[in-house]
C-alpha positions as CSV (number, residue, x, y, z in Angstrom):
1,M,65.1,76.8,53.0
2,E,68.5,77.9,54.3
3,R,70.4,80.0,51.8
4,D,73.8,79.6,53.6
5,M,74.2,75.9,53.0
6,T,77.7,75.3,51.9
7,R,78.4,74.0,48.4
8,R,80.0,70.9,49.9
9,R,77.0,70.1,52.1
10,L,74.6,70.7,49.2
11,L,76.3,68.4,46.8
12,A,77.0,65.8,49.4
13,S,73.3,65.6,50.2
14,A,72.7,65.3,46.5
15,G,74.9,62.3,45.9
16,L,76.1,63.7,42.6
17,A,79.4,64.4,44.1
18,A,80.5,67.5,42.5
19,T,83.6,68.5,44.1
20,V,85.4,71.6,43.2
21,G,88.7,71.9,44.7
22,A,88.2,69.0,47.0
23,A,90.7,66.8,45.4
24,S,93.1,64.9,47.6
25,V,96.5,64.8,46.1
26,A,99.4,62.7,46.5
27,G,101.9,62.5,49.2
28,A,105.5,63.5,48.9
29,A,108.2,61.0,49.3
30,G,111.8,61.1,50.4
31,T,111.5,64.0,52.7
32,D,113.1,63.8,56.2
33,G,110.6,62.5,58.7
34,V,108.1,61.2,56.1
35,E,107.4,57.5,56.5
36,Q,108.0,55.6,53.2
37,P,105.7,52.8,52.0
38,S,107.0,49.3,52.6
39,S,106.8,48.2,49.0
40,R,106.3,49.5,45.5
41,A,106.8,48.3,42.0
42,L,108.8,51.3,40.8
43,D,110.5,54.3,42.4
44,P,108.9,57.7,42.2
45,P,111.0,60.8,41.1
46,A,113.2,62.4,43.7
47,V,111.7,65.2,45.9
48,R,113.0,68.6,44.7
49,W,111.3,70.6,47.5
50,N,108.5,70.2,50.1
51,R,107.2,73.5,51.5
52,A,104.3,75.0,53.4
53,Y,102.7,78.4,52.8
54,G,100.0,80.6,54.5
55,P,99.2,84.2,55.1
56,R,96.7,83.3,57.9
57,S,96.2,80.7,60.6
58,Y,94.3,78.2,58.5
59,N,95.3,77.8,54.9
60,S,94.8,75.4,52.1
61,A,95.7,74.7,48.5
62,R,93.2,73.0,46.3
63,S,94.2,73.6,42.6
64,I,97.5,74.0,40.9
65,L,98.6,74.9,37.3
66,E,101.7,75.7,35.4
67,T,102.0,79.0,33.5
68,N,103.8,79.5,30.2
69,D,106.9,80.9,32.0
70,G,107.2,77.7,34.1
71,S,105.9,79.2,37.3
72,L,103.3,77.4,39.5
73,V,100.0,79.2,40.4
74,V,97.9,77.9,43.2
75,L,94.3,78.5,44.2
76,G,93.5,78.0,47.9
77,G,91.8,79.5,50.9
78,A,92.9,81.5,53.9
79,Q,91.1,82.2,57.2
80,E,92.0,83.2,60.7
81,S,89.9,80.7,62.5
82,Q,89.1,77.1,61.7
83,Y,85.4,77.5,61.5
84,G,85.1,81.2,60.6
85,S,84.5,82.8,57.2
86,G,87.6,82.8,55.0
87,A,88.8,84.3,51.7
88,D,90.0,82.8,48.4
89,W,93.7,83.0,47.9
90,L,95.8,83.0,44.7
91,F,99.6,82.8,44.8
92,S,102.6,81.9,42.7
93,V,105.8,80.0,43.4
94,D,109.0,79.3,41.5
95,A,108.7,75.7,40.1
96,T,112.4,75.0,40.6
97,T,112.8,76.3,44.2
98,G,109.3,76.7,45.6
99,E,110.1,80.3,46.5
100,G,107.0,82.6,46.7
101,Q,106.6,85.1,43.9
102,W,103.3,86.9,44.5
103,S,100.1,86.4,46.5
104,H,96.6,87.9,46.6
105,V,93.8,87.2,49.1
106,F,90.4,88.0,47.7
107,E,87.9,89.1,50.4
108,G,84.2,88.8,49.9
109,G,82.3,91.9,48.8
110,E,78.7,93.0,49.1
111,E,77.7,89.9,47.0
112,P,80.2,87.3,48.2
113,F,81.5,84.7,45.7
114,S,83.5,81.6,46.3
115,T,86.2,80.8,43.7
116,Q,85.8,77.3,42.3
117,A,88.5,77.1,39.7
118,V,91.3,79.0,38.0
119,A,92.7,79.0,34.4
120,P,95.5,80.9,32.8
121,A,94.9,84.0,30.6
122,D,97.2,86.0,28.3
123,D,97.7,88.6,31.0
124,G,96.8,87.1,34.3
125,F,94.2,84.5,35.3
126,V,90.5,83.8,35.0
127,L,88.6,82.8,38.1
128,L,85.3,80.8,38.1
129,E,83.2,82.1,41.0
130,T,79.9,80.9,42.4
131,P,77.7,83.1,44.6
132,S,76.9,82.4,48.2
133,Q,73.5,83.8,47.4
134,G,72.1,84.6,44.0
135,D,71.5,82.8,40.8
136,R,74.5,83.4,38.6
137,S,78.1,82.1,38.4
138,R,80.6,84.4,36.9
139,L,84.1,84.5,35.3
140,R,86.5,87.2,36.4
141,Q,89.9,87.9,35.0
142,V,92.6,89.3,37.3
143,S,96.2,90.4,36.6
144,T,99.2,89.1,38.5
145,D,98.8,92.4,40.6
146,G,95.4,91.2,41.7
147,E,93.5,93.9,39.7
148,E,90.3,93.0,37.9
149,T,90.4,93.2,34.1
150,W,86.8,92.0,33.3
151,S,83.9,90.2,34.8
152,Q,81.0,88.4,33.2
153,A,78.0,86.7,34.9
154,Y,75.9,84.0,33.3
155,E,72.1,83.7,33.8
156,P,70.5,80.3,34.3
157,S,68.2,80.8,31.2
158,I,66.0,78.0,32.4
159,E,62.6,79.0,33.8
160,G,61.7,78.0,37.3
161,E,61.7,79.2,40.9
162,S,65.0,79.5,42.7
163,T,67.0,78.6,39.6
164,Q,70.8,78.8,39.8
165,L,73.6,78.3,37.3
166,L,76.4,76.7,39.2
167,G,79.8,76.3,37.6
168,L,82.0,73.5,38.9
169,A,85.1,73.4,36.7
170,L,87.0,75.7,34.3
171,Q,89.2,74.7,31.3
172,A,91.3,77.1,29.1
173,V,91.2,76.4,25.4
174,D,92.8,78.2,22.4
175,D,90.0,80.7,21.9
176,G,88.5,81.0,25.3
177,Y,87.2,79.0,28.3
178,L,85.0,76.0,29.0
179,V,82.7,75.9,32.0
180,A,81.3,72.7,33.4
181,G,78.4,72.5,35.9
182,Y,74.6,72.4,36.1
183,V,71.5,74.4,36.5
184,A,69.7,73.7,39.8
185,R,66.0,74.3,40.5
186,D,64.1,74.2,43.7
187,S,61.7,71.7,42.4
188,D,60.3,68.4,43.4
189,T,63.2,66.0,44.3
190,T,61.6,63.3,42.1
191,S,61.8,65.5,39.1
192,A,64.6,65.6,36.5
193,D,64.3,69.3,36.5
194,A,66.0,69.5,39.9
195,A,69.5,69.4,38.3
196,T,70.4,69.7,34.6
197,A,73.9,69.1,33.3
198,L,75.5,72.1,31.6
199,A,78.5,73.0,29.4
200,L,79.2,76.6,28.5
201,K,81.9,78.2,26.2
202,V,83.1,81.8,26.3
203,D,85.7,83.8,24.4
204,T,88.8,85.4,25.9
205,E,86.8,88.3,27.2
206,G,84.1,86.2,28.9
207,T,81.5,86.7,26.2
208,E,79.3,83.6,26.0
209,Q,79.6,81.8,22.6
210,W,77.4,78.8,23.3
211,R,75.8,76.7,26.0
212,H,74.4,73.2,25.9
213,Y,72.3,71.1,28.3
214,F,72.6,67.4,28.5
215,L,70.9,64.4,30.1
216,E,67.7,66.4,30.6
217,D,65.7,63.3,31.5
218,R,68.0,62.7,34.5
219,L,69.3,64.5,37.6
220,A,72.8,65.2,36.3
221,L,75.8,67.5,36.3
222,V,79.0,67.9,34.3
223,Q,82.1,67.8,36.5
224,T,85.0,67.8,34.1
225,L,85.2,69.2,30.6
226,T,88.1,69.1,28.2
227,A,88.7,70.0,24.5
228,D,89.2,67.0,22.2
229,G,90.2,67.9,18.6
230,D,87.1,69.5,17.0
231,G,84.9,68.5,19.9
232,Y,84.7,68.2,23.7
233,V,84.7,65.4,26.2
234,A,82.8,65.6,29.4
235,S,82.4,63.4,32.5
236,G,79.9,63.7,35.2
237,V,77.3,61.9,37.3
238,M,73.6,61.3,36.8
239,R,70.7,59.6,38.4
240,Q,67.3,58.5,37.3
241,P,64.5,60.5,39.0
242,P,63.0,58.4,41.8
243,E,59.4,57.5,41.5
244,N,58.8,58.5,45.1
245,E,60.8,59.9,48.0
246,D,61.6,56.5,49.4
247,E,63.2,55.1,46.2
248,R,66.9,55.5,45.8
249,P,68.1,54.8,42.2
250,P,71.8,54.3,41.9
251,V,74.1,57.2,41.1
252,K,75.9,56.5,37.8
253,S,78.8,58.2,36.0
254,V,78.8,59.2,32.4
255,L,81.5,60.0,29.8
256,F,80.5,61.6,26.5
257,R,81.8,63.5,23.5
258,F,79.9,66.4,21.8
259,D,80.5,69.0,19.1
260,E,80.1,72.8,19.0
261,E,76.4,72.4,18.2
262,G,75.9,70.2,21.3
263,S,75.3,67.0,19.3
264,V,76.5,64.0,21.3
265,T,78.9,61.8,19.3
266,W,79.1,59.0,21.8
267,Q,78.1,58.4,25.4
268,T,79.1,55.7,27.9
269,E,77.5,54.9,31.1
270,L,79.9,53.9,33.8
271,V,78.9,51.6,36.7
272,E,80.4,48.8,38.7
273,T,78.5,45.7,39.8
274,N,78.7,43.4,42.7
275,D,77.1,39.9,42.6
276,G,75.2,41.0,39.5
277,Q,73.8,44.1,41.1
278,T,74.8,47.7,40.2
279,N,76.6,49.5,43.0
280,Q,74.6,52.2,44.6
281,A,77.3,54.8,44.2
282,N,79.3,55.1,41.0
283,R,80.9,58.5,40.8
284,V,83.8,59.8,38.8
285,V,85.4,63.0,40.1
286,D,87.9,63.8,37.4
287,H,89.2,62.5,34.0
288,A,92.3,63.0,32.0
289,S,93.1,62.4,28.3
290,T,95.7,59.7,27.6
291,E,97.5,58.9,24.4
292,D,94.8,56.6,23.2
293,G,91.7,57.3,25.4
294,Y,90.7,58.5,28.8
295,L,91.4,57.7,32.5
296,L,88.8,58.5,35.1
297,V,89.0,58.3,38.9
298,G,86.3,58.3,41.6
299,V,84.4,56.0,44.0
300,T,82.2,53.0,43.7
301,G,80.3,50.8,46.1
302,G,77.6,51.2,48.7
303,L,76.5,54.4,50.4
304,V,78.8,53.6,53.3
305,D,81.2,50.9,52.2
306,S,82.9,52.0,49.0
307,S,86.2,51.8,47.2
308,A,88.5,54.0,45.1
309,W,87.7,53.4,41.5
310,V,89.7,53.9,38.3
311,V,88.2,53.5,34.8
312,A,90.2,53.3,31.5
313,A,88.4,54.0,28.3
314,D,89.3,54.0,24.6
315,A,89.1,57.1,22.4
316,D,85.5,56.2,21.4
317,G,84.4,55.9,25.1
318,S,84.4,52.1,25.2
319,V,85.4,50.9,28.6
320,R,88.8,49.1,28.5
321,T,89.0,48.2,32.1
322,T,87.8,49.2,35.6
323,R,89.6,48.7,38.8
324,T,89.1,49.3,42.5
325,V,92.1,50.4,44.3
326,G,92.3,49.2,47.9
327,P,94.7,48.7,50.8
328,D,95.7,45.4,52.4
329,A,93.7,46.2,55.5
330,E,90.0,46.6,56.0
331,E,90.4,49.5,58.3
332,K,92.0,51.6,55.6
333,R,90.2,53.6,53.0
334,L,91.4,55.7,50.0
335,R,89.6,58.7,48.6
336,L,90.7,59.6,45.0
337,S,90.3,63.2,44.0
338,S,92.1,64.1,40.8
339,V,94.1,62.7,37.9
340,T,96.4,64.1,35.3
341,A,98.4,62.5,32.5
342,G,101.6,63.2,30.6
343,D,104.4,61.3,28.8
344,G,102.6,57.9,29.0
345,T,102.0,58.0,32.7
346,A,99.0,59.2,34.7
347,Y,99.1,60.4,38.3
348,A,96.1,60.2,40.7
349,T,95.8,61.8,44.0
350,G,93.9,61.0,47.1
351,M,93.7,60.8,50.9
352,L,94.3,57.7,53.0
353,T,92.4,57.1,56.2
354,D,93.1,54.4,58.8
355,Q,90.3,53.7,61.2
356,S,92.7,52.1,63.6
357,A,94.8,55.3,63.9
358,D,94.3,59.0,64.3
359,G,94.9,61.3,61.4
360,T,95.1,60.9,57.6
361,R,97.9,60.6,55.1
362,A,98.2,62.2,51.6
363,W,98.4,59.7,48.7
364,L,99.9,59.8,45.2
365,G,99.9,56.9,42.6
366,A,101.3,56.5,39.2
367,M,99.6,54.3,36.6
368,D,99.5,53.6,32.9
369,A,96.6,54.1,30.5
370,N,95.2,50.7,31.5
371,A,94.9,51.8,35.1
372,E,97.8,49.5,36.2
373,L,99.5,51.0,39.2
374,G,103.2,51.5,39.0
375,W,104.1,53.1,42.3
376,T,102.4,54.8,45.2
377,E,103.5,57.1,48.0
378,T,101.9,58.4,51.2
379,A,103.1,61.3,53.4
380,A,102.1,63.5,56.3
381,R,103.1,66.8,57.8
382,K,100.5,67.1,60.5
383,Q,97.4,65.1,61.8
384,T,95.1,65.6,58.8
385,N,96.8,65.6,55.5
386,Q,95.3,65.7,52.0
387,F,96.7,66.6,48.6
388,Q,94.1,68.0,46.3
389,D,95.5,68.5,42.9
390,V,98.5,67.4,40.7
391,V,100.0,68.7,37.5
392,T,102.9,67.6,35.3
393,T,105.4,70.3,34.7
394,S,107.3,71.3,31.5
395,D,110.7,70.2,33.1
396,G,109.4,66.6,33.4
397,G,108.4,66.9,37.1
398,I,105.2,66.6,39.1
399,A,103.8,69.4,41.3
400,I,101.3,68.6,44.0
401,A,99.0,70.8,46.0
402,G,97.1,70.2,49.2
403,Q,96.9,71.0,52.9
404,A,98.0,69.7,56.3
405,Q,96.2,70.6,59.6
406,T,96.7,70.0,63.3
407,D,94.0,70.1,66.0
408,D,96.4,72.1,68.1
409,D,95.0,75.6,67.7
410,T,97.9,77.1,69.7
411,A,100.2,76.3,66.8
412,D,101.5,79.3,64.9
413,T,99.9,77.9,61.7
414,P,97.5,75.1,62.4
415,G,96.5,74.8,58.8
416,E,99.1,74.9,56.0
417,A,98.9,75.0,52.2
418,W,101.2,72.3,51.2
419,L,103.1,72.0,47.9
420,V,105.6,69.3,46.8
421,K,107.7,69.1,43.7
422,L,108.9,65.6,42.5
423,G,111.4,65.3,39.7
424,G,112.1,67.9,37.1
425,E,114.9,70.5,37.2
426,A,116.9,70.7,40.4
427,A,117.6,74.1,42.0
428,A,121.2,75.3,41.3
429,T,123.6,74.9,44.1
430,P,125.6,78.1,44.6
431,T,129.4,77.8,44.3
432,A,131.2,78.9,47.5
433,T,133.2,82.0,47.2
434,P,136.7,81.7,48.7
435,E,137.5,84.0,51.6
436,P,140.1,86.6,50.7
437,T,143.5,86.2,52.4
438,D,144.2,88.8,55.1
439,S,146.9,91.3,54.2
440,P,148.3,94.2,56.1
441,S,146.5,97.5,55.6
442,P,146.9,101.0,57.1
443,T,144.9,101.9,60.1
444,P,141.9,103.8,58.9
445,S,141.0,107.3,60.1
446,P,138.0,107.4,62.4
447,T,134.7,107.7,60.4
448,P,131.4,108.8,61.9
449,E,128.9,106.0,62.2
450,P,126.1,106.4,59.8
451,T,122.5,106.7,61.1
452,A,120.8,103.3,61.0
453,T,118.4,102.9,58.1
454,P,115.0,101.5,59.1
455,E,114.3,98.0,57.8
456,P,111.5,97.9,55.1
457,T,108.2,96.5,56.1
458,D,107.5,93.1,54.8
459,S,105.4,93.0,51.6
460,P,102.0,91.3,51.6
461,T,103.4,88.4,49.6
462,P,104.1,85.7,52.1
463,E,107.4,84.1,51.7
464,P,106.9,80.3,51.8
465,T,107.9,78.7,55.1
466,E,110.2,75.8,54.6
467,M,109.4,73.3,57.3
468,A,110.7,69.9,58.3
469,T,108.1,67.3,57.5
470,D,106.8,66.0,60.8
471,E,105.2,62.7,61.6
472,P,101.5,63.1,62.3
473,T,100.6,63.7,65.9
474,E,97.6,62.2,67.6
475,A,94.2,63.8,67.1
476,D,90.8,63.2,68.5
477,D,89.3,63.3,65.0
478,A,90.8,63.6,61.6
479,A,88.5,66.4,60.5
480,E,88.9,68.0,57.1
481,T,90.1,71.5,56.9
482,T,87.2,73.7,56.3
483,S,88.8,76.5,54.3
484,D,88.2,74.9,50.9
485,D,84.4,74.9,51.2
486,G,82.7,76.3,48.2
487,A,79.7,78.6,47.9
488,G,76.4,78.1,49.8
489,F,73.5,77.3,47.6
490,G,69.8,77.5,48.3
491,V,68.7,74.6,46.2
492,G,69.3,71.8,48.6
493,T,66.3,69.8,47.6
494,A,67.4,69.7,44.0
495,L,70.6,67.8,44.8
496,A,69.1,65.9,47.7
497,A,67.4,63.9,45.0
498,L,70.7,62.6,43.8
499,G,71.3,60.5,46.9
500,G,74.6,59.4,48.4
501,G,74.7,61.2,51.7
502,A,78.0,62.8,52.8
503,L,80.0,60.3,50.8
504,L,80.4,62.4,47.8
505,R,82.8,65.3,47.8
506,R,85.3,65.4,45.0
507,G,87.7,62.8,46.4
508,D,85.4,60.9,48.7
509,S,85.7,57.3,48.7
510,T,87.6,54.3,49.4
511,E,90.0,51.9,50.5
512,S,93.6,52.2,49.7
513,D,97.2,52.5,50.0
514,D,99.6,51.2,47.4
515,A,98.0,47.9,46.8
516,E,95.7,47.3,43.9
């Protein structure tokens, strides 16, 4: 069995679309050169800034968060060649201006890890890392200087051959961190043992406090995990074990709440039907808490023909409504990737493809707690454009992270990490200083010219490159940038049992644009 299978390929073959960092986030509107949608119900906030970043040739941004001081911190990837090995990249920008503040590229060591998620810490950040080879995920705290503070690895604790604990998502809570994921085993693909859903809690130093396994009679994983009062809410995907290798039971999603002891308070199975039959693929990729419940985004449909999917649920998990979000043209498809909520409005991100045209466009939509769309936007910088994460900011704005890539490998930066800020505080406009009026002055005595002082060498922190937003150019194939691939796992058969083919990355799916 190959041990270098990428995390994306592994989970895609499994059908349980676990997608760390793959989210496609919304497009920025109102920037010069960005085509605006022809219609929308409401106007989005104004664009404050729209910038590209990158220390290397191919760069990406896949996760974004806001710190207590109002800065934005971004997790991404950086590599010199499109198909070569890359490094994880953590950097910070000013939320008001988009100016770069600091940047750290983490090269792989003797035991290479891939960073799946980032969360804020009191003095720095905690990274969730999964091994390219090995059986343990780990948490590692680093300072803003990039120095490691502590590191803790977590054993699978389930017996079996080729057993791996694989973390997919990380959430900061008041007294530590939550890790969502699963334990995979290289067992028979018809066995529920192949993948077991996992939730794990650690304190602020990474010491494990508890772990719980769920849905042990299914092939299952937890993809998003959040605190909820005195308990926790998890969403993920599951599948009944097939009775034989030819059977393909549908992949279903699940939303459930549990307490510190792992006791499940309520659990809701999420599926969509067509002509009375359950869709083959029903996968949520992210959820957010609203004022009176939860909003989930994902994909539903067949293994090939599927649609973007939004589910609104009450606080007890009862499904309030489900919607498929699709464009007004059959050749267009939308993949939803992430969702966040704040001040009564939720924002979902995705990537819009058009089979009748080359390239892709980034997509952002605003909706209420009942999954009713308010406005949508699409945008493009290059040929392939995808926004992977979105966060509401303390100044009332929206910050979006993603990437843009061209097939022209002669370009200075074929792949860019792309950040956009909508709404919120505007950067101050400096007041012009009046020029002094010339006045007569005595002729100065000759003064020796000073010796020129050498210019300082640029620091490793890349200053963001502000770029005009270009219309996408033609491309032979709108391929996804590869720098956000996760770790390679050696338990391909475990997730192969979850079905779904290559449909499932976090953010795979559907039809779209701004129509419901």
